[in-house]
C-alpha positions in Angstrom: -16.6 -13.0 -27.2 -17.7 -9.3 -27.9 -17.5 -6.9 -24.8 -20.3 -4.7 -26.7 -23.0 -6.9 -25.2 -21.6 -6.9 -21.9 -21.3 -3.2 -21.6 -25.5 -2.9 -22.5 -26.2 -5.3 -20.0 -24.2 -3.7 -17.3 -25.5 0.0 -18.1 -28.9 -1.5 -18.0 -27.7 -2.5 -14.4 -25.3 0.3 -14.0 -25.6 0.9 -10.0 -24.9 -2.5 -8.9 -22.1 -2.8 -11.3 -20.6 0.6 -9.8 -21.2 -0.9 -6.3 -18.7 -4.0 -7.1 -16.2 -1.9 -8.4 -16.3 0.6 -5.9 -16.4 -2.3 -3.2 -13.1 -3.5 -4.6 -11.4 -0.6 -5.2 -12.0 0.2 -1.0 -10.7 -3.0 -0.7 -7.7 -2.6 -2.8 -6.9 0.4 -1.3 -7.1 -0.7 2.3 -5.5 -4.1 1.3 -2.6 -2.7 -0.2 -2.1 -0.2 2.8 -2.4 -2.6 5.4 0.0 -5.3 3.8 2.4 -3.3 3.6 2.2 -1.6 7.1 1.9 -5.6 8.6 5.2 -6.0 6.4 6.7 -2.8 7.8 6.0 -3.8 11.1 7.7 -7.3 11.1 10.6 -6.6 9.3 11.0 -4.3 12.0 10.4 -7.1 14.9 13.0 -9.1 13.1 15.6 -6.8 13.2 18.7 -7.8 14.9 20.0 -5.5 17.4 23.7 -6.3 16.9 24.2 -8.0 20.6 24.5 -11.3 21.6 20.6 -11.5 22.5 20.3 -14.7 23.6 23.3 -14.6 26.3 22.3 -11.5 27.6 19.2 -10.2 30.5 18.9 -6.9 32.2 18.4 -6.3 35.9 16.5 -2.8 36.3 17.6 -1.9 40.0 16.2 1.0 41.9 17.6 2.2 44.7 15.5 2.8 48.4 15.7 6.3 49.0 18.8 9.0 47.6 21.9 7.1 48.5 25.3 9.2 48.7 27.4 5.8 48.3 26.0 5.1 44.9 29.5 4.7 43.0 30.3 2.0 45.9 26.9 0.3 45.4 27.3 0.1 42.0 30.6 -1.1 41.7 29.8 -3.9 44.4 27.1 -4.7 42.6 28.9 -5.2 39.5 31.7 -7.3 41.8 29.1 -9.2 42.7 27.3 -10.1 39.8 30.7 -10.9 37.6 31.1 -13.5 40.5 28.4 -15.7 39.7 29.4 -18.9 37.9 28.7 -18.9 34.2 28.6 -15.0 33.8 31.1 -13.7 31.4 30.5 -10.0 32.0 28.3 -7.2 33.2 28.2 -3.4 33.0 26.2 -0.8 34.5 23.7 0.6 31.8 21.8 4.1 31.1 20.0 2.3 28.7 19.9 -0.7 26.5 18.5 -1.9 23.4 15.0 -3.3 23.0 14.5 -0.7 26.4 12.0 1.6 24.5 13.6 4.4 27.2 17.0 6.6 26.5 18.8 9.5 25.6 18.7 11.6 21.8 21.1 13.8 20.9 22.1 15.6 18.0 25.4 15.1 16.4 27.2 17.4 14.1 30.6 18.2 12.4 31.3 21.7 12.7 31.1 24.1 15.5 27.8 26.2 16.4 25.8 24.0 13.3 22.5 25.8 13.0 21.0 22.3 11.8 22.8 18.5 13.6 24.0 16.8 10.7 21.9 13.4 11.9 20.1 12.3 15.3 21.9 9.3 17.5 20.8 7.5 20.5 23.3 8.1 23.2 24.7 5.0 25.5 26.9 5.2 28.4 28.8 2.6 28.6 32.4 1.6 30.3 35.3 -0.9 28.5 32.8 -3.8 29.7 30.2 -2.7 27.8 31.4 -3.8 24.0 32.6 -7.4 25.4 29.2 -7.5 27.7 26.8 -6.9 24.3 29.1 -8.9 22.0 29.3 -6.1 19.9 31.6 -6.5 16.9 34.3 -3.5 17.0 35.3 -3.2 12.7 37.6 -0.1 13.5 39.7 1.8 16.1 39.5 0.6 19.6 37.6 0.4 22.8 37.6 2.3 25.8 40.3 2.1 28.1 39.7 2.1 32.0 41.5 5.8 32.1 38.9 6.7 29.9 36.1 5.9 31.7 34.4 8.1 34.8 31.1 8.1 36.5 28.1 10.1 35.5 25.3 10.9 37.5 22.1 12.8 36.0 21.2 14.2 32.8 23.8 16.4 32.0 26.3 18.0 29.2 29.6 16.2 29.3 32.5 16.3 26.7 33.9 12.7 26.5 37.1 12.3 25.4 36.1 9.8 22.6 33.3 8.2 21.5 32.2 5.1 19.6 29.7 4.8 16.7 27.8 2.6 14.9 28.6 1.8 10.7 25.5 3.7 10.4 26.4 6.9 11.7 30.1 6.6 10.6 28.5 5.9 6.9 26.3 9.0 7.7 29.0 11.5 8.8 31.4 10.5 6.6 30.3 8.7 3.4 33.6 8.5 2.1 34.3 6.1 4.9 37.4 8.2 6.6 35.4 8.3 10.1 38.0 7.0 12.1 39.6 9.5 13.8 37.4 12.1 13.4 36.4 15.0 15.2 32.2 15.1 15.9 30.2 17.9 18.2 27.8 15.7 20.4 26.3 16.9 23.5 28.5 20.3 23.3 28.7 22.5 20.2 31.5 24.5 20.8 33.9 21.6 22.2 34.5 18.7 19.6 35.0 14.9 20.5 37.1 11.8 18.3 35.5 9.0 17.6 38.2 6.3 18.2 36.5 3.3 17.4 33.9 2.1 15.3 31.1 -0.6 16.2 29.1 -2.9 13.5 26.2 -2.4 14.5 23.8 -1.3 17.8 20.1 -0.5 17.2 18.9 2.3 19.4 16.7 1.2 22.5 13.5 2.3 20.8 11.7 -0.2 18.8 9.2 2.1 16.7 8.4 1.1 13.4 7.8 4.5 11.8 9.0 7.9 11.5 12.2 9.1 12.2 13.2 6.3 14.8 12.5 3.9 11.9 15.1 6.3 9.5 17.5 6.3 12.7 17.0 2.3 14.2 21.6 2.1 13.7 22.3 5.6 14.8 24.0 4.9 18.2 26.3 6.2 20.0 28.6 5.1 23.0 30.5 7.5 25.6 33.2 6.4 27.9 30.8 7.2 31.5 30.2 5.1 34.4 25.8 5.7 34.6 25.7 6.2 38.4 22.0 6.9 39.3 19.3 5.8 41.8 17.5 4.2 39.1 20.1 1.9 37.7 19.9 -0.9 35.1 22.7 -4.1 34.5 23.0 -6.0 31.6 24.6 -9.3 32.2 26.4 -11.4 29.6 25.9 -15.1 30.8 26.7 -18.8 29.0 23.2 -19.5 27.5 22.5 -23.0 28.5 22.9 -20.8 32.1 20.7 -17.9 31.2 17.2 -19.0 33.7 19.5 -20.1 36.2 21.7 -17.2 36.8 18.7 -14.7 36.1 17.4 -16.2 39.3 20.8 -16.4 41.1 21.8 -12.6 40.4 18.3 -11.5 41.7 19.6 -13.6 45.0 23.1 -11.8 44.7 22.1 -8.2 44.6 19.6 -8.7 47.5 22.6 -10.2 49.6 24.8 -7.4 48.4 22.5 -4.6 49.6 18.6 -5.0 50.4 17.9 -1.2 50.2 16.8 -1.6 46.6 13.9 -2.7 44.6 14.6 -4.9 41.5 11.7 -3.7 39.5 12.4 -6.0 36.2 14.8 -9.0 35.5 14.2 -9.8 31.8 16.1 -11.8 29.3 16.9 -10.1 26.0 14.4 -12.7 24.2 11.3 -11.3 26.7 12.4 -7.9 25.9 11.9 -8.3 22.2 9.1 -9.7 23.0 7.7 -6.8 24.9 9.1 -4.4 22.9 7.1 -5.3 19.9 3.7 -7.1 20.5 1.8 -3.7 20.0 3.7 -4.5 16.3 2.1 -8.2 16.1 -1.1 -7.3 17.2 -1.3 -4.7 14.9 -0.3 -6.8 11.9 -3.2 -10.0 13.6 -5.6 -7.0 13.6 -4.8 -5.4 10.0 -5.0 -9.1 8.8 -8.3 -10.1 10.1 -9.7 -6.6 8.6 -7.9 -7.3 5.3 -9.7 -11.3 5.7 -12.9 -9.8 6.3 -12.8 -7.1 3.8 -12.1 -9.6 0.8 -15.0 -11.9 2.0 -17.6 -9.0 2.2 -16.2 -8.2 -1.6 -16.6 -12.0 -2.8 -20.4 -12.0 -1.2 -20.7 -9.1 -3.0 -20.1 -10.2 -6.4 -21.4 -13.7 -5.5 -24.9 -11.5 -4.5 -24.9 -9.2 -7.6 -24.1 -12.2 -10.1 -26.9 -14.3 -8.7 -29.3 -11.3 -8.9 -28.2 -10.9 -12.6 -28.5 -14.9 -13.4 -32.0 -14.5 -12.1 -33.0 -11.3 -14.1 -31.5 -13.4 -17.0 -32.8 -16.9 -17.2 -34.6 -16.3 -20.5 -32.0 -14.7 -22.4 -29.0 -17.2 -20.8 -31.8 -20.2 -22.0 -32.4 -18.7 -25.5 -28.8 -18.8 -26.1 -28.1 -22.5 -24.4 -31.1 -23.2 -27.0 -29.2 -21.8 -29.8 -25.9 -24.0 -29.2 -24.1 -22.2 -26.2 -22.2 -24.6 -24.5 -22.0 -24.5 -20.2 -18.6 -23.1 -20.3 -19.3 -20.6 -22.5 -22.3 -19.2 -20.5 -19.4 -19.0 -17.6 -16.9 -17.6 -19.7 -19.3 -14.9 -20.3 -20.1 -14.2 -16.8 -16.3 -14.5 -15.9 -15.3 -11.7 -18.6 -18.3 -9.4 -17.5 -17.0 -9.6 -14.1 -13.1 -9.0 -15.1 -14.3 -5.9 -16.8 -15.9 -4.4 -13.2 -12.8 -5.6 -11.6 -10.3 -4.1 -14.2 -12.5 -0.8 -13.2 -12.4 -1.5 -9.6 -8.8 -2.2 -9.4 -7.8 1.0 -11.5 -9.5 2.7 -9.5 -8.4 0.7 -6.3 -4.8 1.3 -7.3 -5.0 4.9 -7.5 -7.0 5.6 -4.2 -4.1 3.0 -2.4 -1.5 5.8 -3.6 -3.3 8.6 -2.3 -4.0 7.2 1.0 0.0 6.1 1.3 0.8 9.6 0.2 -1.3 10.8 3.2 0.0 8.6 5.7 3.2 9.9 4.6 2.5 13.1 4.7 0.5 12.8 8.6 2.5 9.9 10.5 5.8 9.5 8.5 5.1 6.2 7.1 7.3 4.9 4.3 6.2 5.3 0.3 4.3 2.4 -0.6 6.4 0.0 -2.9 4.9 -0.6 -6.2 4.6 -4.1 -5.9 1.8 -3.9 -3.1 -0.4 -2.3 -5.7 0.3 -4.6 -8.6 -0.1 -7.7 -5.8 -3.4 -6.1 -4.4 -5.0 -5.7 -7.8 -3.9 -9.3 -8.6 -5.5 -10.5 -5.6 -9.1 -8.7 -6.4 -9.1 -9.9 -10.0 -8.5 -13.3 -9.0 -10.9 -12.8 -6.2 -13.7 -11.4 -8.7 -13.1 -14.5 -10.8 -13.6 -17.1 -8.4 -16.8 -15.5 -6.5 -18.4 -15.5 -9.8 -17.8 -18.8 -10.6 -20.2 -20.7 -8.5 -23.5 -18.0 -10.0 -22.1 -18.7 -13.4 -22.2 -22.2 -13.3 -25.8 -22.3 -11.7 -26.4 -20.2 -15.3 -24.7 -22.5 -17.3 -27.0 -25.0 -15.9 -30.4 -23.8 -16.5 -32.4 -26.2 -18.9 -33.1 -24.9 -22.7 -36.6 -25.8 -22.4 -37.4 -24.4 -18.8 -35.8 -21.1 -19.1 -37.5 -20.2 -22.5 -40.7 -20.6 -20.5 -40.0 -18.1 -18.1 -41.3 -14.6 -18.6 
C-alpha cells in the first residue's frame, strides 16, 4: 500500500486531518498526566503507616476550661482505658498517623547548621507508644519510664534520647551507623542521641504531593507525655473487640470525668478512609475526564472518516470496480488514520512531557515516568484504529455500480 496517495488525499482535507491530530495530541497529554496522578494518589492511599491499624482507634478529647490538674486527669484516663477488657495498651499522643495534624521539625547533624539535613514529623510518646501502635523496633531500645517526662504546649526542649524511623536513619547516616549518634532537633546547639530505630512510622500528614510525599516516613519520637487541654488517646485492642471497646471507652471516660467533650472516636480504618477521601475523589474525577476525552476523540475520528467516505464514494467505487477487495478498502482507511494518529501521538508525547515539567516546577509533582507516554500513545493509536473501523467498513460495502453513478 502506497503512502503518497494517502498524503495527497489528506492535503486536500488538511484542516480535518490537523484537527484530529491535535485532538489526539491533547487527549494523549491529558491522559498521560491524569493516569500518572491517579496512580500516585492511589499508591499513597495504600501505603502502610507501620502501625497495627486493624487493632487501633483514637479518641480526641477536649477538656472544658483550663484544668490545673491535667497530668492527674491524663493519668486517670489512661488507667481507665487500660482497664477495659480487650484493651492491650494505650498512650496519650500529640498526634498520630493519618490524623493530618501534627508538628514538623528540621533535624541536623552539626550544631548551628545553616540548612537542616532533613525534615521530620515530631511524635511525642512514652514507653507505651511502641507496643500500642505495634511498631517494629529494629535496633536499639524503647524509652524507659525514667526518661519520660510531661510536656505541655509547643516549647523547644532537648530530649535525653530519641527514636527515629529507618528512613530517617538512612537519610542521616547512609553507612548504617545511626544508633548512638548525636543529632540536633528542636535545638541548634544542644544534641540528643538516637537510642532506637523503628522500621516504619508514617508522618501524620497524608498529602501525596511535594515535600510531604518525599518525607512520608521521616518520623522522630521524643520521650514526652503530651499534657494538653486538647488531648488524643490512642488505644490498641484485640481486633475482634474493636467496635465494642470503642463504645465502652467513651462511656468509661465520661464516667471518670464529665468535664470534657469527646470530639471524635475513630478506628484507624475510618481514619484511613477519611484521610484519603479527596485522593479517591480526584482519581474518580480524572478517570471520568479521561473516558470523556477518549469518547470525544473517537467520535471525532468517526465523524471525519465518515465525511471522507461520503466525499470519496466515486473513487471508492472505481477502486471496487477495478478489483479492490473490501478488506483492501478497510486497510486503506486504517492506514490513513494511522498516519494521522502517529503524528498526533508524537505531538502528544512532547506535550505530555511539557505539561508534566510545568506541574513539577509549579506544584512539586513527581517527574512523569516514561511508561505513561508509551501507554498513552498505544491507547491513542488503538483508539484511532477502532474508531475508523465502522466508517471504513461502510466504505468497503459501497457497490461498485452505485458508486460509479455518483457524481
